[in-house]
N, C-alpha and C positions, 0 to 999 in steps of 0.2 A: 674631147671627152676624157674625163678622169675617172678611174676606178679606184675604190678604196676597199680593201679587205682588212679584217682584224683577225689575228691569229693569237690565241691564248694558250699558254702552257698549262697542261693538265697534270703535271707531275711525271716523273720518269722521263721517257723520251717522247711522250705524247703531247699533241697539240690539237686544239679544235679551231677550225677556220671557217669563215663565212664568205659569201660573195654578194654581188649586187641583188641576187634574188632573195637574200635573207636566209637562205638555207645554210646549214652547217654540216661539216663532216670532220672526221678524225684523221689525223696524220700521225703515224707512229713508225718507229724503226723496227727492223726485224730483231728477233731474240739474239742473233749472232752479233748485232750491233748495239745491244743493250736495251732494246725495246721489248714490248710484249707482242708485237706483230698484230695489234688490234686496230690498225688503221692503214690508210693508203700511204704508199711511199712517194716522196716528192718527185723523183725522176720519172717514175711510172705515171704520175699525174700529168706530167708534161706530154707524154704520149697519148694519154686519154684526152687531154685538151686538144691535141692535134686531130685525133679521130672525131671528136665531138664537133669541132669547128667545121671540118670538111664535110662531115656527115650531115650537119644542118644545112649547109649550102646545097648539097646534092639532093636531099629530100625536098627542099624548097623548089629546086629545078625540076625534079620528077613531077611534083604537083603542077607547076606551071606548064610543063610540056604534056601533061596528062598521060604519062607513061604507066604501063602496067608492070609493077614489080611486086612479087609475092614476099620477098625477103631481101635484106641488104645487110652486109656485114663488112667491117673494116678491120683488117689485121695489121698491126704495126710492130715491126721489130726494130729496136734501137740498139746500136752497138756503141758501147762506152769506150772511151780512151783508157789506156792502161795506167797512166799517171794521174795523180791528183793535181788540180781538181778534175775529177772524172766527169765528162760530159759526152753527149751523143755526138759522134763525129760522122756516123753513117746511119741512115734511117730508110727502111723499106716500108712503103705503104701499099697494101694490097686491098683492092676493092672487089667485093664478091656480090654479084647480083643473081638472084634466083627468080625464075618465073617461066611461064609457058610462052608468052609473047613478048620477049625482051627486044626492045628496039635498040640494038647494040650500038649503032652509030650515035643515036641521041644520048644514050646513057654515057658513052665515052665522052661526048661533048660536055655533059654535065660534070663529069670528073675533071676534064681539062679546064673548065671554067673555074671550078673550085680551086684546083691546084695552081693555076696560072694567074687568076684574077681576084677571087673573092676571099679566100681563107687567109686571114691575117696571121694565124698561128703558123700556117705553112710558110709564110714569108719570113717569120721570125726564125723558124728552124733552118731555112735556107741560108741564113746569115752565119751559121756555125756548123752545119752538117751537109754532107752529100745526100741528096734525096733521090731515091729510086721509086718510081710509081708503076704499079701493075694493076691491070683490070681483068677480071675473070667473069664470064657469063655461064651460069649453070641452069640449063633447062630442067624443068620438073617432070 
């Protein structure tokens, strides 16, 4: 399968990009880097892609396992190298599940399946970063 995206310069440091869904969004640099700060930053988008990929896996597994989850959040912290080209060399992924009847073992299994088997973005990150995974359960 091949994916094609088109990214069009919009002047200054801004770009508009699309994806297979046909939706578009803006990419821009911060004011410190010559942009207007009116768009997403490329490196942050990588972390968002990681969260989205794994999150979609886990929600799919929650549905298949018929688990009760009131809310679910993923926090990701990426640490960049000091030298250029700066890239994420260490990434912490924290999964937070909220609910009254959390099946913790099954939810952990869903996280493990995403991390170890299903999430292609996670696999890409593993090729250049040390990954740390944590799961938290929060009763309501």
